[in-house]
PDB file with one MODEL, atoms N, CA, C and O in Angstrom:
MODEL        1
ATOM      1  N   MET A   1     -16.249  -0.085 -15.460  1.00  0.00           N
ATOM      2  CA  MET A   1     -15.485  -0.115 -14.176  1.00  0.00           C
ATOM      3  C   MET A   1     -16.088   0.912 -13.200  1.00  0.00           C
ATOM      4  O   MET A   1     -16.264   2.076 -13.560  1.00  0.00           O
ATOM      5  N   THR A   2     -16.395   0.496 -12.004  1.00  0.00           N
ATOM      6  CA  THR A   2     -16.979   1.573 -11.116  1.00  0.00           C
ATOM      7  C   THR A   2     -15.826   2.145 -10.301  1.00  0.00           C
ATOM      8  O   THR A   2     -14.746   1.557 -10.242  1.00  0.00           O
ATOM      9  N   ARG A   3     -16.042   3.209  -9.720  1.00  0.00           N
ATOM     10  CA  ARG A   3     -15.074   4.026  -9.018  1.00  0.00           C
ATOM     11  C   ARG A   3     -14.390   3.138  -7.966  1.00  0.00           C
ATOM     12  O   ARG A   3     -13.173   3.164  -7.782  1.00  0.00           O
ATOM     13  N   GLU A   4     -15.293   2.302  -7.243  1.00  0.00           N
ATOM     14  CA  GLU A   4     -14.739   1.347  -6.171  1.00  0.00           C
ATOM     15  C   GLU A   4     -13.743   0.396  -6.875  1.00  0.00           C
ATOM     16  O   GLU A   4     -12.641   0.166  -6.376  1.00  0.00           O
ATOM     17  N   GLN A   5     -14.151  -0.155  -8.048  1.00  0.00           N
ATOM     18  CA  GLN A   5     -13.279  -1.159  -8.619  1.00  0.00           C
ATOM     19  C   GLN A   5     -11.945  -0.377  -9.108  1.00  0.00           C
ATOM     20  O   GLN A   5     -10.840  -0.897  -8.950  1.00  0.00           O
ATOM     21  N   SER A   6     -12.085   0.783  -9.657  1.00  0.00           N
ATOM     22  CA  SER A   6     -10.889   1.472 -10.022  1.00  0.00           C
ATOM     23  C   SER A   6      -9.954   1.702  -8.925  1.00  0.00           C
ATOM     24  O   SER A   6      -8.744   1.550  -9.098  1.00  0.00           O
ATOM     25  N   SER A   7     -10.474   2.077  -7.749  1.00  0.00           N
ATOM     26  CA  SER A   7      -9.680   2.374  -6.570  1.00  0.00           C
ATOM     27  C   SER A   7      -9.000   1.063  -6.054  1.00  0.00           C
ATOM     28  O   SER A   7      -7.839   1.072  -5.644  1.00  0.00           O
ATOM     29  N   GLU A   8      -9.747  -0.029  -6.092  1.00  0.00           N
ATOM     30  CA  GLU A   8      -9.205  -1.352  -5.792  1.00  0.00           C
ATOM     31  C   GLU A   8      -8.064  -1.644  -6.642  1.00  0.00           C
ATOM     32  O   GLU A   8      -7.021  -2.088  -6.164  1.00  0.00           O
ATOM     33  N   THR A   9      -8.221  -1.405  -7.927  1.00  0.00           N
ATOM     34  CA  THR A   9      -7.288  -1.741  -9.006  1.00  0.00           C
ATOM     35  C   THR A   9      -6.089  -1.042  -8.730  1.00  0.00           C
ATOM     36  O   THR A   9      -5.020  -1.649  -8.797  1.00  0.00           O
ATOM     37  N   ALA A  10      -6.135   0.282  -8.397  1.00  0.00           N
ATOM     38  CA  ALA A  10      -5.021   1.197  -8.046  1.00  0.00           C
ATOM     39  C   ALA A  10      -4.247   0.834  -6.930  1.00  0.00           C
ATOM     40  O   ALA A  10      -3.026   0.990  -6.889  1.00  0.00           O
ATOM     41  N   GLY A  11      -5.023   0.283  -5.892  1.00  0.00           N
ATOM     42  CA  GLY A  11      -4.358  -0.277  -4.631  1.00  0.00           C
ATOM     43  C   GLY A  11      -3.578  -1.487  -4.889  1.00  0.00           C
ATOM     44  O   GLY A  11      -2.490  -1.677  -4.345  1.00  0.00           O
ATOM     45  N   THR A  12      -4.156  -2.373  -5.776  1.00  0.00           N
ATOM     46  CA  THR A  12      -3.447  -3.579  -5.947  1.00  0.00           C
ATOM     47  C   THR A  12      -2.219  -3.314  -6.823  1.00  0.00           C
ATOM     48  O   THR A  12      -1.199  -3.965  -6.597  1.00  0.00           O
ATOM     49  N   LEU A  13      -2.245  -2.334  -7.885  1.00  0.00           N
ATOM     50  CA  LEU A  13      -1.068  -2.043  -8.577  1.00  0.00           C
ATOM     51  C   LEU A  13       0.044  -1.422  -7.778  1.00  0.00           C
ATOM     52  O   LEU A  13       1.220  -1.677  -8.036  1.00  0.00           O
ATOM     53  N   ALA A  14      -0.333  -0.573  -6.769  1.00  0.00           N
ATOM     54  CA  ALA A  14       0.536   0.094  -5.782  1.00  0.00           C
ATOM     55  C   ALA A  14       1.240  -1.036  -5.030  1.00  0.00           C
ATOM     56  O   ALA A  14       2.452  -0.968  -4.824  1.00  0.00           O
ATOM     57  N   LEU A  15       0.530  -2.042  -4.627  1.00  0.00           N
ATOM     58  CA  LEU A  15       1.127  -3.143  -3.733  1.00  0.00           C
ATOM     59  C   LEU A  15       1.980  -3.976  -4.655  1.00  0.00           C
ATOM     60  O   LEU A  15       3.096  -4.300  -4.248  1.00  0.00           O
ATOM     61  N   VAL A  16       1.601  -4.343  -5.800  1.00  0.00           N
ATOM     62  CA  VAL A  16       2.522  -5.167  -6.666  1.00  0.00           C
ATOM     63  C   VAL A  16       3.676  -4.367  -7.111  1.00  0.00           C
ATOM     64  O   VAL A  16       4.733  -4.995  -7.172  1.00  0.00           O
ATOM     65  N   ARG A  17       3.711  -3.107  -7.440  1.00  0.00           N
ATOM     66  CA  ARG A  17       4.748  -2.295  -7.708  1.00  0.00           C
ATOM     67  C   ARG A  17       5.811  -2.121  -6.482  1.00  0.00           C
ATOM     68  O   ARG A  17       7.029  -2.116  -6.657  1.00  0.00           O
ATOM     69  N   ALA A  18       5.175  -1.980  -5.226  1.00  0.00           N
ATOM     70  CA  ALA A  18       6.028  -1.943  -4.087  1.00  0.00           C
ATOM     71  C   ALA A  18       6.722  -3.259  -3.826  1.00  0.00           C
ATOM     72  O   ALA A  18       7.853  -3.292  -3.343  1.00  0.00           O
ATOM     73  N   CYS A  19       6.083  -4.277  -4.127  1.00  0.00           N
ATOM     74  CA  CYS A  19       6.654  -5.768  -3.980  1.00  0.00           C
ATOM     75  C   CYS A  19       7.839  -5.923  -4.859  1.00  0.00           C
ATOM     76  O   CYS A  19       8.946  -6.242  -4.427  1.00  0.00           O
ATOM     77  N   VAL A  20       7.537  -5.655  -6.272  1.00  0.00           N
ATOM     78  CA  VAL A  20       8.624  -5.673  -7.241  1.00  0.00           C
ATOM     79  C   VAL A  20       9.795  -4.758  -6.946  1.00  0.00           C
ATOM     80  O   VAL A  20      10.944  -5.154  -7.141  1.00  0.00           O
ATOM     81  N   ARG A  21       9.540  -3.557  -6.488  1.00  0.00           N
ATOM     82  CA  ARG A  21      10.592  -2.621  -6.156  1.00  0.00           C
ATOM     83  C   ARG A  21      11.412  -3.089  -4.999  1.00  0.00           C
ATOM     84  O   ARG A  21      12.637  -2.976  -5.029  1.00  0.00           O
ATOM     85  N   ALA A  22      10.761  -3.628  -3.942  1.00  0.00           N
ATOM     86  CA  ALA A  22      11.412  -4.290  -2.752  1.00  0.00           C
ATOM     87  C   ALA A  22      12.291  -5.596  -3.211  1.00  0.00           C
ATOM     88  O   ALA A  22      13.395  -5.840  -2.725  1.00  0.00           O
ATOM     89  N   TRP A  23      11.743  -6.292  -4.074  1.00  0.00           N
ATOM     90  CA  TRP A  23      12.354  -7.570  -4.444  1.00  0.00           C
ATOM     91  C   TRP A  23      13.557  -7.204  -5.340  1.00  0.00           C
ATOM     92  O   TRP A  23      14.627  -7.791  -5.180  1.00  0.00           O
ATOM     93  N   THR A  24      13.402  -6.233  -6.292  1.00  0.00           N
ATOM     94  CA  THR A  24      14.512  -6.021  -7.187  1.00  0.00           C
ATOM     95  C   THR A  24      15.615  -5.227  -6.507  1.00  0.00           C
ATOM     96  O   THR A  24      16.698  -5.066  -7.071  1.00  0.00           O
ATOM     97  N   ASN A  25      15.350  -4.715  -5.274  1.00  0.00           N
ATOM     98  CA  ASN A  25      16.406  -4.137  -4.504  1.00  0.00           C
ATOM     99  C   ASN A  25      16.948  -4.946  -3.448  1.00  0.00           C
ATOM    100  O   ASN A  25      17.645  -4.520  -2.527  1.00  0.00           O
ATOM    101  N   HIS A  26      16.523  -6.363  -3.664  1.00  0.00           N
ATOM    102  CA  HIS A  26      17.019  -7.348  -2.708  1.00  0.00           C
ATOM    103  C   HIS A  26      16.568  -7.195  -1.253  1.00  0.00           C
ATOM    104  O   HIS A  26      17.202  -7.692  -0.322  1.00  0.00           O
ATOM    105  N   ASP A  27      15.492  -6.517  -1.106  1.00  0.00           N
ATOM    106  CA  ASP A  27      14.856  -6.394   0.265  1.00  0.00           C
ATOM    107  C   ASP A  27      13.661  -7.374   0.344  1.00  0.00           C
ATOM    108  O   ASP A  27      12.478  -7.034   0.335  1.00  0.00           O
ATOM    109  N   PHE A  28      14.137  -8.634   0.423  1.00  0.00           N
ATOM    110  CA  PHE A  28      13.357  -9.862   0.390  1.00  0.00           C
ATOM    111  C   PHE A  28      12.200  -9.790   1.501  1.00  0.00           C
ATOM    112  O   PHE A  28      11.025 -10.063   1.255  1.00  0.00           O
ATOM    113  N   ASP A  29      12.674  -9.396   2.727  1.00  0.00           N
ATOM    114  CA  ASP A  29      11.586  -9.403   3.829  1.00  0.00           C
ATOM    115  C   ASP A  29      10.554  -8.421   3.500  1.00  0.00           C
ATOM    116  O   ASP A  29       9.381  -8.754   3.673  1.00  0.00           O
ATOM    117  N   ALA A  30      10.854  -7.147   3.008  1.00  0.00           N
ATOM    118  CA  ALA A  30       9.865  -6.195   2.698  1.00  0.00           C
ATOM    119  C   ALA A  30       8.926  -6.819   1.513  1.00  0.00           C
ATOM    120  O   ALA A  30       7.705  -6.672   1.544  1.00  0.00           O
ATOM    121  N   ALA A  31       9.522  -7.452   0.579  1.00  0.00           N
ATOM    122  CA  ALA A  31       8.723  -8.111  -0.469  1.00  0.00           C
ATOM    123  C   ALA A  31       7.825  -9.190   0.025  1.00  0.00           C
ATOM    124  O   ALA A  31       6.667  -9.262  -0.386  1.00  0.00           O
ATOM    125  N   ALA A  32       8.299 -10.010   0.866  1.00  0.00           N
ATOM    126  CA  ALA A  32       7.515 -11.147   1.445  1.00  0.00           C
ATOM    127  C   ALA A  32       6.418 -10.722   2.406  1.00  0.00           C
ATOM    128  O   ALA A  32       5.404 -11.396   2.585  1.00  0.00           O
ATOM    129  N   ASP A  33       6.706  -9.417   3.098  1.00  0.00           N
ATOM    130  CA  ASP A  33       5.781  -8.928   4.099  1.00  0.00           C
ATOM    131  C   ASP A  33       4.419  -8.429   3.262  1.00  0.00           C
ATOM    132  O   ASP A  33       3.370  -8.247   3.879  1.00  0.00           O
ATOM    133  N   ARG A  34       4.487  -8.262   2.108  1.00  0.00           N
ATOM    134  CA  ARG A  34       3.412  -7.716   1.248  1.00  0.00           C
ATOM    135  C   ARG A  34       2.444  -8.880   0.794  1.00  0.00           C
ATOM    136  O   ARG A  34       1.394  -8.662   0.190  1.00  0.00           O
ATOM    137  N   ARG A  35       2.903 -10.154   1.147  1.00  0.00           N
ATOM    138  CA  ARG A  35       2.037 -11.194   0.686  1.00  0.00           C
ATOM    139  C   ARG A  35       0.938 -11.359   1.607  1.00  0.00           C
ATOM    140  O   ARG A  35       1.123 -11.279   2.821  1.00  0.00           O
ATOM    141  N   ALA A  36      -0.191 -11.585   1.103  1.00  0.00           N
ATOM    142  CA  ALA A  36      -1.487 -11.920   1.789  1.00  0.00           C
ATOM    143  C   ALA A  36      -1.350 -13.234   2.526  1.00  0.00           C
ATOM    144  O   ALA A  36      -0.796 -14.186   1.977  1.00  0.00           O
ATOM    145  N   ASP A  37      -1.837 -13.316   3.752  1.00  0.00           N
ATOM    146  CA  ASP A  37      -1.834 -14.640   4.432  1.00  0.00           C
ATOM    147  C   ASP A  37      -2.545 -15.794   3.594  1.00  0.00           C
ATOM    148  O   ASP A  37      -2.155 -16.957   3.697  1.00  0.00           O
ATOM    149  N   ASP A  38      -3.552 -15.450   2.800  1.00  0.00           N
ATOM    150  CA  ASP A  38      -4.331 -16.520   2.108  1.00  0.00           C
ATOM    151  C   ASP A  38      -3.813 -16.685   0.603  1.00  0.00           C
ATOM    152  O   ASP A  38      -4.388 -17.458  -0.163  1.00  0.00           O
ATOM    153  N   LEU A  39      -2.887 -16.054   0.275  1.00  0.00           N
ATOM    154  CA  LEU A  39      -2.243 -16.102  -1.005  1.00  0.00           C
ATOM    155  C   LEU A  39      -1.544 -17.413  -1.108  1.00  0.00           C
ATOM    156  O   LEU A  39      -0.721 -17.727  -0.248  1.00  0.00           O
ATOM    157  N   ARG A  40      -1.835 -18.233  -2.159  1.00  0.00           N
ATOM    158  CA  ARG A  40      -1.181 -19.439  -2.399  1.00  0.00           C
ATOM    159  C   ARG A  40      -0.240 -19.269  -3.661  1.00  0.00           C
ATOM    160  O   ARG A  40      -0.654 -18.720  -4.681  1.00  0.00           O
ATOM    161  N   VAL A  41       0.931 -19.722  -3.555  1.00  0.00           N
ATOM    162  CA  VAL A  41       1.925 -19.661  -4.700  1.00  0.00           C
ATOM    163  C   VAL A  41       2.464 -21.013  -4.907  1.00  0.00           C
ATOM    164  O   VAL A  41       3.072 -21.651  -4.047  1.00  0.00           O
ATOM    165  N   GLU A  42       2.182 -21.444  -6.208  1.00  0.00           N
ATOM    166  CA  GLU A  42       2.531 -22.827  -6.631  1.00  0.00           C
ATOM    167  C   GLU A  42       3.266 -22.570  -7.967  1.00  0.00           C
ATOM    168  O   GLU A  42       2.596 -22.045  -8.856  1.00  0.00           O
ATOM    169  N   VAL A  43       4.443 -22.846  -8.201  1.00  0.00           N
ATOM    170  CA  VAL A  43       5.207 -22.709  -9.414  1.00  0.00           C
ATOM    171  C   VAL A  43       5.868 -24.049  -9.716  1.00  0.00           C
ATOM    172  O   VAL A  43       5.871 -24.980  -8.910  1.00  0.00           O
ATOM    173  N   ALA A  44       6.429 -24.094 -10.924  1.00  0.00           N
ATOM    174  CA  ALA A  44       7.149 -25.363 -11.298  1.00  0.00           C
ATOM    175  C   ALA A  44       8.289 -25.717 -10.376  1.00  0.00           C
ATOM    176  O   ALA A  44       8.614 -26.884 -10.158  1.00  0.00           O
ATOM    177  N   ILE A  45       8.875 -24.687  -9.853  1.00  0.00           N
ATOM    178  CA  ILE A  45      10.145 -25.072  -9.127  1.00  0.00           C
ATOM    179  C   ILE A  45       9.886 -25.268  -7.657  1.00  0.00           C
ATOM    180  O   ILE A  45      10.697 -25.907  -6.987  1.00  0.00           O
ATOM    181  N   ASP A  46       8.789 -24.749  -7.114  1.00  0.00           N
ATOM    182  CA  ASP A  46       8.504 -24.761  -5.695  1.00  0.00           C
ATOM    183  C   ASP A  46       7.065 -24.473  -5.342  1.00  0.00           C
ATOM    184  O   ASP A  46       6.269 -24.010  -6.159  1.00  0.00           O
ATOM    185  N   ALA A  47       6.760 -24.767  -4.082  1.00  0.00           N
ATOM    186  CA  ALA A  47       5.337 -24.365  -3.649  1.00  0.00           C
ATOM    187  C   ALA A  47       5.651 -23.569  -2.390  1.00  0.00           C
ATOM    188  O   ALA A  47       6.591 -23.879  -1.658  1.00  0.00           O
ATOM    189  N   ALA A  48       4.818 -22.501  -2.143  1.00  0.00           N
ATOM    190  CA  ALA A  48       5.044 -21.688  -0.972  1.00  0.00           C
ATOM    191  C   ALA A  48       3.638 -21.448  -0.478  1.00  0.00           C
ATOM    192  O   ALA A  48       3.022 -20.426  -0.783  1.00  0.00           O
ATOM    193  N   PRO A  49       3.126 -22.417   0.305  1.00  0.00           N
ATOM    194  CA  PRO A  49       1.677 -22.276   0.973  1.00  0.00           C
ATOM    195  C   PRO A  49       1.666 -21.369   2.222  1.00  0.00           C
ATOM    196  O   PRO A  49       0.581 -21.014   2.681  1.00  0.00           O
ATOM    197  N   THR A  50       2.789 -20.989   2.774  1.00  0.00           N
ATOM    198  CA  THR A  50       2.788 -20.227   3.961  1.00  0.00           C
ATOM    199  C   THR A  50       3.551 -18.946   3.726  1.00  0.00           C
ATOM    200  O   THR A  50       4.284 -18.859   2.741  1.00  0.00           O
ATOM    201  N   GLN A  51       3.405 -17.845   4.662  1.00  0.00           N
ATOM    202  CA  GLN A  51       4.097 -16.701   4.643  1.00  0.00           C
ATOM    203  C   GLN A  51       5.599 -17.007   4.690  1.00  0.00           C
ATOM    204  O   GLN A  51       6.371 -16.483   3.887  1.00  0.00           O
ATOM    205  N   ALA A  52       6.045 -17.944   5.732  1.00  0.00           N
ATOM    206  CA  ALA A  52       7.419 -18.158   5.917  1.00  0.00           C
ATOM    207  C   ALA A  52       7.986 -19.061   4.759  1.00  0.00           C
ATOM    208  O   ALA A  52       9.160 -18.883   4.437  1.00  0.00           O
ATOM    209  N   SER A  53       7.298 -19.940   4.160  1.00  0.00           N
ATOM    210  CA  SER A  53       7.893 -20.638   3.043  1.00  0.00           C
ATOM    211  C   SER A  53       7.872 -19.728   1.802  1.00  0.00           C
ATOM    212  O   SER A  53       8.665 -19.936   0.884  1.00  0.00           O
ATOM    213  N   PHE A  54       7.029 -18.778   1.760  1.00  0.00           N
ATOM    214  CA  PHE A  54       7.120 -17.812   0.476  1.00  0.00           C
ATOM    215  C   PHE A  54       8.253 -16.937   0.786  1.00  0.00           C
ATOM    216  O   PHE A  54       8.909 -16.613  -0.204  1.00  0.00           O
ATOM    217  N   ALA A  55       8.653 -16.465   1.931  1.00  0.00           N
ATOM    218  CA  ALA A  55       9.807 -15.715   2.297  1.00  0.00           C
ATOM    219  C   ALA A  55      11.095 -16.355   2.001  1.00  0.00           C
ATOM    220  O   ALA A  55      12.059 -15.774   1.503  1.00  0.00           O
ATOM    221  N   GLU A  56      11.045 -17.606   2.344  1.00  0.00           N
ATOM    222  CA  GLU A  56      12.374 -18.334   2.098  1.00  0.00           C
ATOM    223  C   GLU A  56      12.493 -18.615   0.600  1.00  0.00           C
ATOM    224  O   GLU A  56      13.621 -18.546   0.112  1.00  0.00           O
ATOM    225  N   THR A  57      11.450 -18.925  -0.189  1.00  0.00           N
ATOM    226  CA  THR A  57      11.563 -19.082  -1.492  1.00  0.00           C
ATOM    227  C   THR A  57      12.069 -17.825  -2.340  1.00  0.00           C
ATOM    228  O   THR A  57      12.883 -17.867  -3.262  1.00  0.00           O
ATOM    229  N   LEU A  58      11.496 -16.835  -1.896  1.00  0.00           N
ATOM    230  CA  LEU A  58      11.685 -15.400  -2.330  1.00  0.00           C
ATOM    231  C   LEU A  58      13.111 -15.047  -2.205  1.00  0.00           C
ATOM    232  O   LEU A  58      13.709 -14.519  -3.143  1.00  0.00           O
ATOM    233  N   ASP A  59      13.674 -15.319  -1.086  1.00  0.00           N
ATOM    234  CA  ASP A  59      15.059 -15.042  -0.624  1.00  0.00           C
ATOM    235  C   ASP A  59      16.017 -15.853  -1.407  1.00  0.00           C
ATOM    236  O   ASP A  59      16.985 -15.322  -1.952  1.00  0.00           O
ATOM    237  N   ALA A  60      15.777 -17.139  -1.482  1.00  0.00           N
ATOM    238  CA  ALA A  60      16.700 -18.103  -2.206  1.00  0.00           C
ATOM    239  C   ALA A  60      16.578 -17.760  -3.729  1.00  0.00           C
ATOM    240  O   ALA A  60      17.630 -17.828  -4.365  1.00  0.00           O
ATOM    241  N   PHE A  61      15.665 -17.471  -4.271  1.00  0.00           N
ATOM    242  CA  PHE A  61      15.445 -17.270  -5.711  1.00  0.00           C
ATOM    243  C   PHE A  61      15.987 -15.899  -5.973  1.00  0.00           C
ATOM    244  O   PHE A  61      16.687 -15.717  -6.969  1.00  0.00           O
ATOM    245  N   GLY A  62      15.709 -14.919  -5.142  1.00  0.00           N
ATOM    246  CA  GLY A  62      16.202 -13.605  -5.413  1.00  0.00           C
ATOM    247  C   GLY A  62      17.741 -13.386  -5.386  1.00  0.00           C
ATOM    248  O   GLY A  62      18.287 -12.499  -6.042  1.00  0.00           O
ATOM    249  N   ARG A  63      18.383 -14.238  -4.599  1.00  0.00           N
ATOM    250  CA  ARG A  63      19.814 -14.198  -4.483  1.00  0.00           C
ATOM    251  C   ARG A  63      20.532 -14.605  -5.739  1.00  0.00           C
ATOM    252  O   ARG A  63      21.665 -14.203  -6.005  1.00  0.00           O
ATOM    253  N   MET A  64      19.761 -15.502  -6.584  1.00  0.00           N
ATOM    254  CA  MET A  64      20.482 -15.942  -7.819  1.00  0.00           C
ATOM    255  C   MET A  64      20.136 -14.972  -9.002  1.00  0.00           C
ATOM    256  O   MET A  64      20.594 -15.198 -10.122  1.00  0.00           O
ATOM    257  N   VAL A  65      19.334 -13.899  -8.758  1.00  0.00           N
ATOM    258  CA  VAL A  65      18.935 -13.109  -9.878  1.00  0.00           C
ATOM    259  C   VAL A  65      19.907 -11.947  -9.909  1.00  0.00           C
ATOM    260  O   VAL A  65      20.186 -11.360  -8.864  1.00  0.00           O
ATOM    261  N   ASP A  66      20.449 -11.585 -11.108  1.00  0.00           N
ATOM    262  CA  ASP A  66      21.295 -10.460 -11.257  1.00  0.00           C
ATOM    263  C   ASP A  66      20.615  -9.220 -11.646  1.00  0.00           C
ATOM    264  O   ASP A  66      21.123  -8.137 -11.354  1.00  0.00           O
ATOM    265  N   GLY A  67      19.445  -9.299 -12.318  1.00  0.00           N
ATOM    266  CA  GLY A  67      18.662  -8.092 -12.718  1.00  0.00           C
ATOM    267  C   GLY A  67      17.293  -8.506 -13.128  1.00  0.00           C
ATOM    268  O   GLY A  67      17.015  -9.685 -13.348  1.00  0.00           O
ATOM    269  N   VAL A  68      16.382  -7.464 -13.237  1.00  0.00           N
ATOM    270  CA  VAL A  68      15.134  -7.719 -13.543  1.00  0.00           C
ATOM    271  C   VAL A  68      14.667  -6.591 -14.507  1.00  0.00           C
ATOM    272  O   VAL A  68      14.922  -5.408 -14.283  1.00  0.00           O
ATOM    273  N   ILE A  69      13.966  -7.024 -15.595  1.00  0.00           N
ATOM    274  CA  ILE A  69      13.362  -6.029 -16.466  1.00  0.00           C
ATOM    275  C   ILE A  69      11.823  -6.182 -16.363  1.00  0.00           C
ATOM    276  O   ILE A  69      11.289  -7.259 -16.626  1.00  0.00           O
ATOM    277  N   VAL A  70      11.143  -5.130 -15.990  1.00  0.00           N
ATOM    278  CA  VAL A  70       9.749  -5.031 -15.792  1.00  0.00           C
ATOM    279  C   VAL A  70       9.101  -4.699 -17.107  1.00  0.00           C
ATOM    280  O   VAL A  70       9.214  -3.552 -17.539  1.00  0.00           O
ATOM    281  N   LEU A  71       8.396  -5.656 -17.814  1.00  0.00           N
ATOM    282  CA  LEU A  71       7.844  -5.448 -19.013  1.00  0.00           C
ATOM    283  C   LEU A  71       6.628  -4.660 -19.070  1.00  0.00           C
ATOM    284  O   LEU A  71       6.463  -3.882 -20.010  1.00  0.00           O
ATOM    285  N   ASP A  72       5.714  -4.792 -18.105  1.00  0.00           N
ATOM    286  CA  ASP A  72       4.413  -4.125 -18.010  1.00  0.00           C
ATOM    287  C   ASP A  72       3.896  -4.085 -16.563  1.00  0.00           C
ATOM    288  O   ASP A  72       3.925  -5.077 -15.835  1.00  0.00           O
ATOM    289  N   THR A  73       3.421  -2.879 -16.180  1.00  0.00           N
ATOM    290  CA  THR A  73       2.775  -2.717 -14.903  1.00  0.00           C
ATOM    291  C   THR A  73       1.339  -2.235 -15.135  1.00  0.00           C
ATOM    292  O   THR A  73       0.699  -1.758 -14.198  1.00  0.00           O
ATOM    293  N   SER A  74       0.843  -2.346 -16.314  1.00  0.00           N
ATOM    294  CA  SER A  74      -0.475  -1.687 -16.521  1.00  0.00           C
ATOM    295  C   SER A  74      -1.554  -2.762 -16.082  1.00  0.00           C
ATOM    296  O   SER A  74      -1.273  -3.957 -15.993  1.00  0.00           O
ATOM    297  N   ALA A  75      -2.792  -2.251 -15.817  1.00  0.00           N
ATOM    298  CA  ALA A  75      -3.893  -3.105 -15.513  1.00  0.00           C
ATOM    299  C   ALA A  75      -5.036  -2.281 -15.873  1.00  0.00           C
ATOM    300  O   ALA A  75      -4.921  -1.093 -16.176  1.00  0.00           O
ATOM    301  N   GLY A  76      -6.213  -2.956 -15.838  1.00  0.00           N
ATOM    302  CA  GLY A  76      -7.449  -2.360 -16.123  1.00  0.00           C
ATOM    303  C   GLY A  76      -8.572  -3.460 -16.371  1.00  0.00           C
ATOM    304  O   GLY A  76      -8.394  -4.628 -16.026  1.00  0.00           O
ATOM    305  N   ALA A  77      -9.562  -3.088 -16.896  1.00  0.00           N
ATOM    306  CA  ALA A  77     -10.688  -3.996 -16.998  1.00  0.00           C
ATOM    307  C   ALA A  77     -10.276  -5.211 -17.785  1.00  0.00           C
ATOM    308  O   ALA A  77     -10.792  -6.292 -17.503  1.00  0.00           O
ATOM    309  N   HIS A  78      -9.433  -5.124 -18.699  1.00  0.00           N
ATOM    310  CA  HIS A  78      -9.076  -6.147 -19.530  1.00  0.00           C
ATOM    311  C   HIS A  78      -7.611  -6.997 -19.093  1.00  0.00           C
ATOM    312  O   HIS A  78      -7.112  -7.950 -19.691  1.00  0.00           O
ATOM    313  N   ARG A  79      -7.182  -6.401 -18.015  1.00  0.00           N
ATOM    314  CA  ARG A  79      -5.804  -6.922 -17.372  1.00  0.00           C
ATOM    315  C   ARG A  79      -5.952  -7.200 -15.975  1.00  0.00           C
ATOM    316  O   ARG A  79      -6.856  -6.672 -15.327  1.00  0.00           O
ATOM    317  N   THR A  80      -5.094  -8.025 -15.444  1.00  0.00           N
ATOM    318  CA  THR A  80      -4.858  -8.239 -14.138  1.00  0.00           C
ATOM    319  C   THR A  80      -3.521  -7.998 -13.661  1.00  0.00           C
ATOM    320  O   THR A  80      -2.562  -8.191 -14.409  1.00  0.00           O
ATOM    321  N   ALA A  81      -3.358  -7.542 -12.332  1.00  0.00           N
ATOM    322  CA  ALA A  81      -2.051  -7.202 -11.833  1.00  0.00           C
ATOM    323  C   ALA A  81      -1.369  -8.385 -11.389  1.00  0.00           C
ATOM    324  O   ALA A  81      -0.231  -8.305 -10.926  1.00  0.00           O
TER     325      ALA A  81
ENDMDL
END
């Protein structure tokens, strides 16, 4: 892994961790604001092709969640964030 890739991975991890922290604190707007405009989210329960639809889905789902257990936040050459 090059220094540039390592820096990019660290930035990605920081972004993911900030999003998870915002979401678990029920700050759904802050979590949704971290979504890239070109990110496509498609899951079994819903599709969220736009920033607005992602924010709506995140808010609706997040209000049903009582707690979150983060199992792993590591990343590296063999992992993705």
